[in-house]
C-alpha positions as CSV (number, residue, x, y, z in Angstrom):
1,M,0.0,0.1,-0.1
2,D,1.0,3.5,-0.7
3,M,2.2,5.2,2.7
4,Q,-0.3,7.6,3.7
5,I,0.4,11.7,5.0
6,N,-2.3,13.5,6.4
7,G,-5.0,11.6,4.6
8,Y,-2.9,11.9,1.3
9,S,-1.1,8.9,-0.4
10,R,2.9,10.2,-1.8
11,A,1.5,9.7,-5.2
12,S,-1.1,12.0,-4.8
13,M,1.3,14.7,-3.2
14,L,4.3,13.9,-6.0
15,A,1.4,14.3,-8.7
16,Q,0.3,17.8,-7.2
17,Q,4.1,18.6,-6.7
18,F,4.7,17.8,-10.3
19,S,1.3,19.7,-11.5
20,G,2.4,22.8,-9.3
21,I,6.1,22.7,-11.0
22,Q,4.4,22.1,-14.1
23,Q,2.1,25.4,-13.8
24,K,5.2,27.9,-12.2
25,A,7.3,26.5,-15.2
26,N,4.3,27.4,-17.7
27,T,4.0,31.0,-15.6
28,V,8.0,31.4,-15.5
29,K,7.9,30.5,-19.6
30,T,5.0,32.8,-20.2
31,Q,6.7,35.5,-18.4
32,D,9.6,35.4,-20.3
33,F,8.2,35.4,-23.6
34,T,6.2,38.2,-22.7
35,Q,9.2,40.2,-21.1
36,L,11.2,39.3,-24.5
37,M,8.7,40.6,-26.7
38,Q,8.6,43.7,-24.7
39,N,12.4,43.6,-25.1
40,T,12.3,43.0,-28.3
41,N,9.7,45.7,-29.0
42,A,11.5,48.2,-27.0
43,T,14.5,47.5,-28.7
44,A,12.9,47.8,-32.0
45,Q,11.4,50.9,-31.3
46,A,15.0,52.5,-29.9
47,A,16.2,51.4,-33.3
48,G,13.5,52.9,-35.1
49,Q,14.0,56.4,-33.3
50,T,17.6,56.0,-33.9
51,D,17.5,55.3,-37.5
52,A,14.6,57.8,-38.0
53,A,16.7,60.4,-35.9
54,A,20.0,59.6,-38.2
55,A,18.0,60.1,-41.4
56,T,16.2,63.5,-40.2
57,Q,20.2,64.4,-39.1
58,E,21.3,63.1,-42.6
59,V,18.7,65.2,-44.7
60,S,19.0,68.3,-42.4
61,E,23.1,68.1,-43.5
62,V,22.4,67.6,-47.0
63,D,19.7,70.4,-47.0
64,E,22.2,72.9,-45.1
65,M,24.8,71.9,-47.5
66,E,22.7,72.7,-50.6
67,A,21.6,75.7,-49.2
68,F,25.2,76.9,-48.6
69,K,26.1,75.6,-52.1
70,Q,23.3,78.4,-53.2
71,E,25.0,81.0,-51.1
72,I,28.4,80.5,-52.6
73,Y,26.7,80.0,-56.0
74,E,24.9,84.0,-55.6
75,E,28.4,85.3,-54.1
76,L,30.1,83.7,-57.5
77,A,27.6,85.5,-59.7
78,E,28.2,89.0,-57.9
79,I,32.1,88.5,-58.1
80,D,31.8,87.6,-61.7
81,S,29.6,91.1,-62.3
82,M,33.1,92.8,-61.6
83,T,34.6,90.8,-64.4
84,A,35.8,92.4,-67.9
85,A,33.8,92.0,-70.6
86,S,37.1,90.5,-72.3
87,V,36.9,87.8,-69.9
88,L,34.2,85.8,-72.9
89,T,33.7,82.6,-70.7
90,N,34.6,82.1,-66.6
91,S,34.0,78.4,-65.6
92,I,34.5,77.6,-61.6
93,H,34.6,74.3,-60.5
94,I,34.3,73.3,-56.6
95,T,35.3,69.8,-55.2
96,E,33.0,68.8,-52.5
97,D,35.7,69.3,-49.7
98,G,36.4,72.3,-50.9
99,F,32.5,73.2,-49.9
100,Q,32.9,71.6,-46.8
101,R,36.2,73.4,-45.7
102,M,34.5,77.1,-46.8
103,K,31.5,76.1,-44.8
104,D,33.2,74.8,-41.7
105,D,36.2,77.5,-41.8
106,P,34.6,81.0,-42.6
107,E,37.8,82.2,-43.1
108,Y,39.0,80.3,-46.0
109,R,35.9,81.1,-47.5
110,K,36.9,84.9,-47.2
111,E,40.1,84.2,-48.4
112,I,39.1,82.4,-51.3
113,M,36.3,84.7,-52.3
114,D,39.1,87.9,-51.6
115,W,41.0,86.4,-54.0
116,L,38.5,85.6,-56.8
117,R,37.3,89.4,-56.2
118,A,41.1,90.4,-56.8
119,D,41.1,88.2,-59.7
120,A,38.0,89.8,-61.5
121,R,39.4,93.1,-60.8
122,D,42.8,92.4,-62.3
123,S,41.1,91.1,-65.8
124,H,40.2,94.9,-66.7
125,K,44.0,95.3,-67.7
126,V,43.9,91.8,-69.5
127,P,44.0,93.9,-73.2
128,F,42.6,91.0,-75.3
129,D,39.4,88.4,-75.2
130,C,40.1,85.5,-72.8
131,H,38.7,82.6,-71.7
132,V,39.3,81.8,-67.8
133,T,38.9,78.4,-65.9
134,T,39.2,78.4,-61.6
135,T,39.5,75.2,-59.3
136,I,38.7,75.3,-55.7
137,T,39.5,72.7,-53.2
138,S,39.9,72.0,-49.5
139,A,43.4,72.8,-50.3
140,G,43.3,75.9,-51.9
141,A,42.1,77.5,-55.4
142,T,44.2,77.9,-59.1
143,S,42.9,79.9,-62.2
144,Y,43.9,79.3,-65.9
145,G,43.3,81.7,-68.8
146,I,43.6,81.1,-72.3
147,S,43.2,83.9,-75.2
148,D,40.5,83.6,-77.3
149,T,41.5,82.2,-80.7
150,A,39.8,80.1,-83.1
151,T,41.1,76.8,-81.4
152,T,39.6,77.9,-78.5
153,P,36.0,76.4,-78.4
154,Q,36.9,72.6,-77.7
155,W,39.1,73.8,-74.6
156,V,36.2,76.1,-73.5
157,N,33.8,73.2,-73.8
158,S,36.0,70.9,-72.0
159,K,36.3,73.2,-69.1
160,A,32.6,73.9,-68.6
161,E,31.8,70.7,-68.6
162,G,31.1,70.1,-64.6
163,A,31.3,73.9,-63.4
164,F,29.5,74.7,-60.4
165,Y,29.6,78.1,-61.8
166,R,29.3,79.5,-65.6
167,S,29.0,82.8,-67.5
168,D,29.2,82.7,-71.4
169,R,30.0,86.4,-72.6
170,R,30.5,85.3,-75.9
171,A,26.9,86.2,-77.4
172,E,27.0,89.4,-75.6
173,Q,30.3,90.2,-77.0
174,R,28.9,89.4,-80.7
175,K,26.2,91.8,-79.9
176,R,28.5,94.4,-78.8
177,N,30.6,93.9,-82.1
178,N,27.6,94.0,-84.2
179,E,26.3,97.1,-82.3
180,Y,29.5,98.8,-83.1
181,V,29.9,97.5,-86.4
182,T,26.7,99.4,-86.9
183,E,27.5,102.2,-85.3
184,E,30.6,103.0,-87.2
185,R,28.7,102.4,-90.2
186,L,26.0,104.7,-89.6
187,K,28.9,107.2,-88.7
188,R,30.6,106.8,-91.9
189,E,27.3,107.1,-93.6
190,L,26.6,110.3,-91.8
191,M,30.0,111.8,-92.5
192,Q,29.5,110.8,-96.1
193,K,26.3,112.5,-96.2
194,M,28.0,115.6,-94.5
195,I,30.7,115.8,-97.1
196,L,28.1,115.2,-99.7
197,E,26.1,118.5,-98.3
198,K,28.4,120.5,-98.2
199,S,30.3,119.7,-101.2
200,I,26.9,120.6,-102.9
201,D,26.4,123.6,-100.8
202,R,29.7,124.6,-101.8
203,K,29.2,124.1,-105.4
204,E,26.0,126.0,-104.9
205,Q,27.4,129.0,-103.3
206,L,29.9,128.9,-106.1
207,Q,27.2,129.3,-108.7
208,A,25.4,131.9,-106.6
209,L,28.9,133.6,-106.5
210,D,29.4,133.3,-110.3
211,Q,26.3,134.4,-110.9
212,K,26.5,137.5,-109.0
213,I,29.9,138.4,-110.6
214,F,28.0,138.0,-113.7
215,D,25.6,140.2,-113.0
216,Q,27.9,142.9,-111.7
217,K,29.6,142.4,-115.0
218,V,26.3,143.3,-117.2
219,A,25.6,146.0,-114.8
220,Q,28.7,147.3,-115.0
221,H,28.8,147.2,-119.0
222,Y,25.3,148.5,-118.9
223,L,26.4,151.5,-117.0
224,L,29.1,152.1,-119.2
225,G,27.1,151.7,-122.2
226,M,24.6,154.4,-120.6
227,Q,27.6,156.8,-119.8
228,G,28.9,156.1,-123.3
229,Y,25.4,157.3,-124.9
230,S,25.0,160.2,-122.3
231,V,28.5,162.0,-123.6
232,G,27.5,161.3,-127.3
233,M,24.2,163.2,-127.0
234,Q,26.4,165.7,-125.1
235,N,28.6,166.2,-128.3
236,T,25.5,166.6,-130.8
237,K,25.3,169.5,-132.5
238,S,21.8,171.2,-134.1
239,W,21.8,173.2,-137.5
240,S,19.0,175.5,-138.2
241,I,17.9,176.5,-142.0
């Protein structure tokens, strides 16, 4: 027979104990799984927030750089307006590290822009048409110019590719040249007209002078004739029969 303890057999007690252990184990497992899910969700949420914050920061940095580049572009346009008309094309290349350093180092940006302004002022000393290309990096800036000849278009087009800022005054120069040619032609035509009118006027004046002299001579001959006739009349004698 099974041993009885307080009215319960050892088998019953073992069964109850096993059942209690199972329930406890199930409870622990349920609690562990629930906690695991909560921890996982919290981690995922935290990771999502971190990713979102990182993405927001990345977008903000991109927008900030784009705004900075627009600011640089406007400043370059202002400097380019100071450049002589003889600089037919002006191409400016800026590397990404060049942008970054100018953004991070205001003194470096000022140094570069002051150098470009001085170069723009000096361009008025160039006695011939030319093309200029400038490259700005984080280490500094270099500029190169070439005179305008029949062989330069290919070079100019190659330097224009990828330029951050570019101006082309060739159309304006052609317009100025055409206006100059038209103006000079009109001046010549006006001068020729004035010379012709002056010549005609001189001719008319000479003709008028000749006519005046002629009229004076006719008048003189008439007067002399009249005087001779008057003398003849005075010398005439009358005879009476």
